[in-house]
C-alpha positions as CSV (number, residue, x, y, z in Angstrom):
1,M,-2.2,-44.2,-5.9
2,T,-2.4,-41.4,-8.5
3,A,-0.2,-38.4,-7.6
4,I,-1.6,-34.9,-7.7
5,Q,0.0,-32.9,-10.5
6,L,1.4,-29.4,-10.0
7,R,2.1,-26.8,-12.7
8,S,5.7,-25.9,-13.3
9,E,6.6,-23.2,-10.9
10,A,8.3,-19.9,-12.0
11,P,11.7,-19.1,-10.6
12,G,10.4,-15.8,-9.4
13,A,8.0,-12.9,-9.8
14,R,8.6,-9.2,-10.5
15,I,6.6,-6.0,-10.8
16,L,5.9,-5.1,-14.5
17,G,4.3,-1.8,-14.0
18,F,2.6,0.6,-11.5
19,G,-0.5,2.8,-11.8
20,E,-2.1,5.3,-9.6
21,Y,-5.2,7.4,-9.1
22,R,-5.4,10.5,-7.0
23,P,-8.7,12.2,-6.4
24,R,-9.3,15.6,-7.9
25,R,-9.9,17.6,-4.7
26,R,-6.8,18.9,-2.8
27,V,-7.5,19.7,0.8
28,T,-4.9,22.0,2.4
29,N,-4.2,22.4,6.1
30,D,-5.5,26.0,5.8
31,E,-8.9,24.6,4.6
32,L,-9.1,22.3,7.7
33,V,-8.3,25.2,10.0
34,Q,-11.6,26.8,8.9
35,V,-13.7,23.8,10.2
36,M,-11.8,22.4,13.2
37,D,-9.6,23.4,16.1
38,T,-6.2,22.9,14.5
39,S,-3.4,24.8,12.6
40,D,-1.0,24.2,9.8
41,E,1.9,24.2,12.3
42,W,0.2,21.6,14.5
43,I,-0.5,19.3,11.7
44,Q,2.9,19.5,10.0
45,S,4.8,19.2,13.3
46,R,3.0,16.0,14.3
47,V,2.4,14.1,11.1
48,G,4.1,16.1,8.3
49,I,1.1,16.6,6.1
50,A,0.6,19.8,4.1
51,E,-2.3,18.6,2.0
52,R,-4.3,15.5,1.1
53,R,-6.8,14.3,-1.5
54,W,-10.4,13.6,-0.7
55,A,-12.6,11.7,-3.2
56,G,-15.8,13.2,-4.7
57,E,-19.1,11.3,-4.9
58,D,-18.2,9.9,-8.4
59,E,-14.7,8.8,-7.3
60,T,-15.9,5.5,-5.8
61,L,-13.6,2.6,-4.7
62,V,-14.4,0.8,-7.9
63,E,-13.8,3.8,-10.1
64,M,-10.5,4.7,-8.5
65,A,-9.3,1.0,-8.4
66,T,-10.2,0.6,-12.1
67,A,-8.3,3.8,-13.1
68,A,-5.2,2.8,-11.2
69,G,-5.4,-0.8,-12.4
70,G,-5.8,0.4,-16.0
71,K,-2.6,2.5,-15.8
72,A,-0.7,-0.4,-14.3
73,L,-1.8,-2.7,-17.1
74,A,-0.8,-0.2,-19.7
75,A,2.6,0.2,-18.1
76,S,3.1,-3.5,-17.9
77,G,2.6,-4.1,-21.6
78,L,0.2,-7.0,-20.9
79,A,-3.3,-7.4,-22.3
80,P,-6.2,-7.8,-19.9
81,D,-6.7,-11.5,-21.0
82,E,-3.1,-12.2,-19.8
83,I,-4.1,-11.5,-16.2
84,D,-5.4,-14.5,-14.2
85,L,-5.4,-13.2,-10.6
86,V,-6.8,-9.9,-9.2
87,V,-6.3,-9.0,-5.5
88,L,-7.8,-5.8,-4.2
89,A,-6.6,-4.5,-0.8
90,S,-8.8,-2.1,1.1
91,A,-9.9,-1.3,4.6
92,S,-12.7,1.0,3.7
93,L,-15.3,-1.2,1.9
94,R,-18.7,-0.1,3.1
95,E,-20.6,-3.3,1.9
96,P,-19.1,-6.7,2.9
97,I,-20.8,-8.6,0.1
98,P,-20.1,-8.7,-2.7
99,G,-16.4,-7.9,-2.7
100,I,-15.3,-5.4,-5.4
101,G,-12.3,-7.4,-6.8
102,P,-14.4,-9.3,-9.3
103,Q,-16.2,-6.1,-10.4
104,V,-12.9,-4.2,-10.9
105,A,-11.5,-7.1,-12.8
106,H,-14.6,-7.0,-15.1
107,R,-14.2,-3.3,-15.6
108,L,-10.6,-3.8,-16.6
109,G,-11.7,-6.4,-19.2
110,I,-10.0,-9.3,-17.5
111,P,-11.9,-12.5,-18.3
112,R,-12.8,-14.7,-15.4
113,P,-9.7,-14.3,-13.2
114,G,-9.4,-15.4,-9.6
115,A,-10.4,-12.2,-7.8
116,F,-10.9,-11.3,-4.2
117,D,-10.6,-8.5,-1.6
118,L,-8.1,-8.5,1.2
119,N,-8.3,-6.5,4.4
120,A,-5.0,-6.2,6.3
121,G,-5.4,-2.5,7.1
122,C,-2.6,-0.3,5.9
123,A,-0.4,-3.5,5.3
124,G,-2.9,-4.7,2.7
125,F,-0.7,-3.9,-0.4
126,C,2.3,-5.7,1.0
127,Y,0.2,-8.7,2.2
128,S,-1.3,-8.9,-1.3
129,L,2.0,-8.5,-3.1
130,G,3.4,-11.4,-1.0
131,L,0.4,-13.6,-1.8
132,V,0.5,-13.0,-5.6
133,S,4.3,-13.4,-5.7
134,D,4.0,-16.8,-4.0
135,A,1.0,-17.8,-6.2
136,I,3.1,-17.0,-9.4
137,R,6.1,-18.9,-8.1
138,A,3.9,-21.9,-7.2
139,G,2.2,-22.0,-10.6
140,S,-1.2,-21.0,-9.4
141,A,-1.1,-17.8,-11.6
142,R,1.1,-16.4,-14.3
143,N,0.3,-12.7,-14.1
144,A,-1.6,-10.8,-11.4
145,I,-2.7,-7.4,-10.5
146,V,-2.6,-6.0,-7.0
147,I,-4.7,-2.8,-6.2
148,G,-4.7,-0.9,-3.0
149,V,-7.7,1.5,-2.8
150,E,-9.2,3.5,0.0
151,R,-11.9,6.1,0.7
152,L,-10.9,6.7,4.3
153,T,-13.0,9.9,4.3
154,D,-16.0,7.5,4.4
155,V,-15.0,6.2,7.8
156,T,-13.4,9.3,9.3
157,D,-15.1,11.5,11.9
158,M,-14.4,15.0,10.6
159,A,-14.8,16.4,14.1
160,D,-11.9,14.3,15.4
161,R,-8.8,16.3,14.4
162,S,-6.5,13.4,15.5
163,T,-7.8,11.4,12.4
164,A,-9.5,13.9,10.2
165,V,-6.2,15.7,9.4
166,I,-4.4,12.4,8.5
167,F,-6.6,10.1,6.5
168,A,-7.2,10.5,2.7
169,D,-8.3,8.7,-0.4
170,G,-6.7,7.2,-3.5
171,A,-5.6,4.1,-5.3
172,G,-2.3,2.5,-6.4
173,A,-1.8,-0.7,-8.4
174,A,1.0,-3.0,-9.5
175,V,1.0,-5.7,-12.2
176,V,3.1,-8.7,-11.2
177,G,4.4,-11.4,-13.6
178,A,6.5,-14.5,-13.7
179,A,10.3,-13.9,-14.1
180,D,13.4,-15.9,-14.6
181,E,15.2,-13.8,-12.0
182,P,13.2,-13.0,-8.8
183,G,12.2,-9.3,-8.5
184,I,10.2,-9.6,-5.3
185,G,11.8,-10.9,-2.2
186,P,10.2,-13.2,0.4
187,V,7.7,-11.3,2.6
188,A,8.4,-10.8,6.3
189,W,5.0,-10.4,7.8
190,G,3.2,-10.8,11.1
191,S,0.7,-9.2,13.5
192,D,0.5,-8.0,17.1
193,G,-3.1,-8.9,17.8
194,D,-2.9,-8.0,21.5
195,Q,-3.1,-4.4,20.3
196,H,-5.9,-4.9,17.7
197,S,-8.0,-2.1,19.2
198,A,-5.4,0.6,18.6
199,I,-7.0,1.2,15.2
200,E,-10.6,0.2,14.9
201,I,-14.2,0.9,13.8
202,A,-15.9,-0.3,17.0
203,A,-19.1,-2.4,16.8
204,G,-22.1,0.0,16.2
205,S,-19.8,2.8,15.0
206,S,-19.3,4.0,11.4
207,T,-16.0,5.9,12.0
208,M,-12.5,4.9,12.8
209,T,-10.6,5.7,16.0
210,M,-6.9,5.5,16.5
211,A,-4.7,5.5,19.5
212,G,-2.1,7.6,17.8
213,Q,0.7,7.5,20.4
214,T,0.3,3.7,20.8
215,V,0.7,3.2,17.1
216,Y,3.6,5.7,16.9
217,R,5.5,3.9,19.7
218,W,4.8,0.5,18.1
219,A,5.9,1.5,14.6
220,T,9.1,3.3,15.7
221,T,10.3,0.6,18.2
222,K,8.9,-2.7,16.9
223,L,9.1,-2.7,13.1
224,T,12.8,-2.1,12.4
225,D,13.4,-5.8,13.0
226,T,10.8,-6.6,10.3
227,L,12.7,-4.4,7.8
228,H,16.0,-6.1,8.7
229,E,14.2,-9.5,8.3
230,A,12.9,-8.6,4.9
231,M,16.4,-7.6,3.7
232,S,17.9,-10.7,5.2
233,R,15.4,-13.0,3.5
234,A,16.1,-11.3,0.2
235,G,19.9,-11.6,0.7
236,V,20.6,-7.9,0.7
237,T,21.7,-5.3,3.3
238,A,20.8,-1.6,3.9
239,A,23.8,-0.6,1.7
240,D,22.1,-2.3,-1.3
241,I,18.8,-0.4,-1.0
242,D,18.3,2.4,-3.4
243,V,14.7,3.4,-2.4
244,F,13.0,3.2,1.0
245,A,9.2,3.4,0.7
246,P,7.4,2.5,4.0
247,H,3.7,3.1,4.5
248,Q,3.0,6.8,4.5
249,A,1.4,7.0,7.9
250,N,3.4,9.8,9.6
251,L,6.4,11.7,8.4
252,R,8.0,11.4,11.8
253,I,7.7,7.6,11.6
254,V,9.3,7.6,8.1
255,E,12.2,9.7,9.4
256,S,12.7,7.6,12.5
257,M,12.8,4.4,10.5
258,T,15.2,5.9,8.0
259,K,17.6,6.9,10.8
260,R,17.4,3.5,12.5
261,L,18.3,1.7,9.3
262,G,21.2,3.9,8.8
263,F,20.3,5.0,5.2
264,G,22.6,7.7,3.8
265,A,21.9,10.7,1.6
266,D,22.1,8.5,-1.5
267,T,19.0,6.5,-0.5
268,V,15.8,7.9,-1.9
269,V,13.1,8.0,0.8
270,A,9.4,8.3,0.0
271,R,7.7,11.2,1.6
272,D,4.5,11.2,-0.4
273,I,2.5,11.7,2.8
274,V,3.3,15.4,2.6
275,Q,1.1,15.9,-0.4
276,S,-1.2,12.8,-0.1
277,G,-1.9,12.1,3.5
278,N,-2.4,8.6,4.8
279,T,-4.1,6.5,2.2
280,S,-3.7,3.2,4.0
281,A,-3.4,0.2,1.5
282,A,-2.8,2.6,-1.4
283,S,0.1,4.6,0.1
284,I,3.0,2.4,-1.0
285,P,2.1,2.0,-4.7
286,L,1.2,5.7,-4.8
287,A,4.5,6.7,-3.3
288,L,6.5,4.5,-5.6
289,S,4.6,5.7,-8.7
290,A,5.4,9.3,-7.7
291,L,9.1,8.6,-7.2
292,L,9.3,6.8,-10.6
293,E,7.3,9.6,-12.4
294,S,9.6,12.3,-10.9
295,G,12.8,10.5,-11.7
296,E,13.9,10.3,-8.1
297,A,13.7,6.5,-8.4
298,R,14.7,4.6,-11.6
299,S,13.9,1.4,-13.3
300,G,16.0,-1.4,-11.8
301,D,16.4,0.3,-8.4
302,L,16.2,-2.0,-5.4
303,A,13.4,-0.8,-3.0
304,L,12.5,-1.7,0.5
305,I,8.8,-1.4,1.4
306,L,6.9,-1.9,4.7
307,G,3.2,-1.8,5.3
308,Y,1.7,-1.6,8.8
309,G,-1.6,-0.7,10.4
310,A,-4.9,-2.0,11.8
311,G,-4.7,-5.4,13.3
312,L,-2.0,-4.6,14.2
313,T,-0.5,-6.1,11.0
314,F,2.8,-5.6,9.3
315,A,4.7,-6.8,6.2
316,G,7.9,-5.9,4.5
317,Q,9.6,-6.9,1.2
318,V,12.5,-6.0,-1.0
319,L,11.6,-5.5,-4.7
320,R,13.1,-4.4,-8.0
321,L,11.4,-1.4,-9.5
322,P,10.1,-1.9,-13.1
């Protein structure tokens, strides 16, 4: 019997570069006060957001994903024809067919890569990062690009202040390549499908609803174990972590997780939600890009990330910043 041949696997995978795209329009809390029953104090005390970005008509999912992906490619030093896998994470696609991953790949000049969309809600970037890391280590790909992109304003009821003050738009991308020394730890992922309706676009509806208190209690009480599992699988402890960048869903959740993990003043904590709002699958690469650009995080730092959201899905990893 002839044996199936496998390509030589890479010892590990690492992130080679990040890229981001933030829509032009800044929407402050004061602007929202003019059109809904809310206040700056109410918004900041409950979710910690001071402003967010909303996309214009020309800032489509494809345009934003292409812009972020192009910056990540430039930062990685790779040419488009060196990419052989494209994964696009999004929960706000308006048309189910065709997916936009192949179109974004074409716009980036990547010739005939494996390309597809992935919907794991706000955990989409981490799910995608886990998939491409494993694909590279298994030999199914050599270099890949992961893009989280959202236009949540397309699926938000602007009369519902519980969601309209939170959700925003944007794109973040990472190029991942084979490495002799692993730069992305094993993913610790899962789902609590018994609470799948906590965040949903119900049948026949075009806008998202969220049981905010349910999600808050779940995130602050159930996901710390996932963070510990991600660190354990990577062989590190909280004392080794330089940067903590969880999904930017709610500043109170970020602060609660930071306290539960026992991070000290030396640990850099992403708080991009204050200026960017909740951008779902784009929030983690946007937050890490901002920290690297500002100098708060540095190349070589060890980062702990956690995505969580609709499903309810969750995924955490430890990674080395490029």
